[in-house]
N, C-alpha and C positions, 0 to 999 in steps of 0.2 A: 254435220261432221262425221257421224258414224258411217253414213253412206260413202262419203269421200274417203274415209280410212279404208273401207272395204274395197273400193275401186282401186285405190293405190296399191293395196296388197295383192291385187290380181294382175297388175301390170308385170310384164317380163322384166326380170332384174337385170338382163343384159343391157338395158338402156341407162343404167345408173352410172354416173361419172366416176364412182369410186371403185369400179371393177378394175382388174389388172389392166395396165396400159396396152399390152399386146392384144388382149381380148377385145378392148374397145376399138383399137385400130382395125382389127379384123372385121368387127361388126360395121364400122364406118365404111370400110372398103366395100362390103356387101351392099350396104344401103346405097352407096354412090354408084356402084355398078348397076343396081336395079333402076336407079333414077335415070342413068345414062341410057339404059336399054329402052326405057319408056320415052326418051327424048323430052324429058321435062326436068327443070331444075329442082333440086331439093328445096322443099318449102322451109323457110325459116321464119321465126317470129321477129318482127322488126324491132331494131334498137336494143339498147342495153337493158331496158326493162323486160323485154321479151326473153333475152338470154338469161336474165336473173330468174325469171319465172320458170324457165325450163330447168335451170340448175336446182332451184328449190323443189320443184315438182319431182324430179328424178331422185333427188336426195331423200325426199319424203317417201318415195316409192321403196327405196332400199330399206329405210327404217321400218316402214310398215310391213314389209315382207318378213323381216327378221322378227319383229314383234309378233306377227301372226304365225310364225313357225314355218314359213314356206322356204323353199330353196331353189336354186337354179336347176332347171331340168325337172323340178317337181319330185325329187327323191327324198325330200324331208330333211336333208342335212343342212346345217347352218353354213352359208357361204362366207367367204372371207370378208367380213364387215370390220373395217378399220383394223385389219391385220389379224382377225380372229382365225384360229385353226378350225377347220371343219371337224365336227364332233363324230362323224361316222354313224354307226348303228350297231345294235347289239346282236343282230342276226345277219347271216350272209345276204348279199345283194339279191333282190328278187329276180333280177335278170341275169344272174350267174347261171352257169350250166346246171341242169337238173341232176339229181343223184344218179339217175339212170342214163345220163347222156353218154354218147359214144364219140370217140375221136373221129373227126371228119375224114381223115386220110386212112388211119389204121383200123377204124371200126372196133377199137378196144375201149375199155372203160376210161372215164376221165377222173374217177375217184378211187382211192385205195379201199380195200386191201388189194395189192398187186399180187400176181402169181409168185409162187416161191422162186427165189433166186434173182428176182428183179431188184435193181438198186436205183436210187434217185441221185440226180445231180441238179444244181441250180445255178443259173448264170444271169447276170445283168450286163447288157452290152448295147444299150440304146433302145430304140423302138422294139417292143416285144413282137410285133408282127414280123419284123425282119429276122430277129434272132430265132424265133420258133421255126421259121421256114428253113433255117440252116440245118436243123436237127430232125425234123419230123419225118423226112423222107428217107433217112439213113437206115440201112440194114442194121438190125440189132436194137433199134429203138422201139419200145413197146407202146409208149404213149407220151404225149407232151401236153402241158397246160401253161397258159400265161396268167400272170397275176401280179400282185403288189406285195412287197415285203419291206421291212426295215423302217417303218414309220411310226408315228404317234397315234394315228387314228384307226380304230378297229373297223374292219369291213368297209374300207374306203371305196368310193366309186371312182370312175375315171375322171369325172369333173372335180372330185375332191383332190385327187393326186395332181391334177393339172394346175391347181392354185399355187403349187410350189410350197405349201405350208404344212403338209402332212409329213414330209420327209421320206416318203416311200420311193422305192425303185421299181421300175417295170422289169419283170424277170420272166424267164422261161424255166419251167421245171421239167426235167427230162427223166423219164423212166426207161431204163435200159437193161439189156441182158449182158452182163460182163463176159459171158462166154463168146459173144459175137462181136462186141465192140467194147473197148476198154475205156476207163476214165481218162487215161492219157490221150486217147484218140479224141475224146470230147474236148479236152483242154486245148488240143492243137487247133480244133475248129474255133474255139473261143478266142484264142490269142490272134490267130491269123485273119479273122474275118471282121475285126473292128479295130479302132484306134484306142488302146488303153491308156493313152497319155493325156487325154483332154478331160479335165475335171468337169463333171456335170454337163457333158456335151458329147454328142456323136453326130458328126456332120453338121447339118443346119438345125438339128434338134437340140435345144438347150433347156436345162432344168435338172433338178435333183433326181428326177425319175429316169434320166438318161446316163447315170453314172455307171462306171465299169465295176463289176463285182463278181466274186466267186464265193458261193455260200456252201460250205462243206457239211457233210453228214457224218463223217467219222475222221479219225486221226490220219488214216491213210490218204484220204482225199486232201486233207489239209497239207500234208507233206508234199504231195505231188503238185498242188496248186502253188505253194511257195517256191518249190524247186523250179517249176516251169516259168514262174514269174522272174526269178533271178536269171535264168538262162535267156529268156526272151529280152529282158532288159539290156543285157550285154550285147545282144544282136542288134537291137535298135540303136543303141548309143554308138557302137563301133561302126555301124553302117550308115549313120547319119539319116536314118529314115524319118525321124520326127523333129529335126532341127534342134536336137539337144534336150528335148522334153523326155523325162523319165516316166515310167509307169506309175499311175496313181490308182490302180485297181485295189479295191478293198477286198480283203480275204477274211471271212468271219463265219462263225457257225450259222447254219441255215435258220433264219427267223421263221416266225409263223407265216404261212402262205395264205394269202387271201385271193380267191379266184376272181379274175377279171370278168367283165360282162361277157355273155355268150357270144356276142358278135365279134369280139376280139379273138376268140379261140380259133386257131388254124385259119386265120383271116386270109392269108395269101392263097390258100387252096380253094376258097369258096368262089363261086361264080359272081361276077360283078365287083370283085374286090378292086381297090385302087392300086395300080402298079406303082408301088413306092418302096424304096429302101434307103434309109438314112444312115446306114453303116458306112464307115470310112476306113477300110483296111489300110495298113501301112505299107503292105507289099513285102514285108519281111516274113521269113519262114521260121518256124520253131523246130529246133533240133531236139528230138526226144532222147537222143543218145545219152547225154549226161544224167537223165532222169530215169533211165531204164533199170538201174540197180536199186531203186527205192522200193 
């Protein structure tokens, strides 16, 4: 029994039937594709007894891995076992950018302190690969970083967030020079480049981490965020851009920012990156005129 327990604890937890349905379907699709490519059928254990044995075995695998302290991807966090929330970790992710890391595009620091006069803005608008790409090449942008905010789990990993149980949002933090680009200019990009009327969804990306959000650092940012929201809402509803759906963007103080893994940072600018954008702009334009007096 001890040997069996150890062997079960070493098996990949992706094979467990209690993993999220979407993840299991993705795994099954990959297994099926591999089998088709090899031109041989997937091997099955004959009869109901065989299927029961597989079910019990993989269920035991999940239990063993949780008891042994392992986790999906080997990061040591508890995976979602019967609805459990991943517990995260007390220290930053080991594969987060190093303290001396440089921005891939700007070659500027990825960590504060920022140069005098720089300000921060934070937005959630779907996949953070896509949202960071909208800002990082603009004039007046000093640095950008992607990460996770607004959840229950400290220092979450990408796998933790993708369980849908930590409550985090994928965001881009923008460090900018207000003498070259204004916060209103950043808000215009935010509103016009995604659909703020689809709760927990952007295009085909669905989940709490894809919700629309503006996270302000001071009262001036809060006023501008709320004013542009009201203005853009009227434009969307009057123009029929969203079929009657109103804006569901959350506007709240900037929460603690947890850096995402290094491979997510400036993803779209790196060689070999996957050409993907899940953002779904409405096609409406934001008129900054009514907000210019704030």
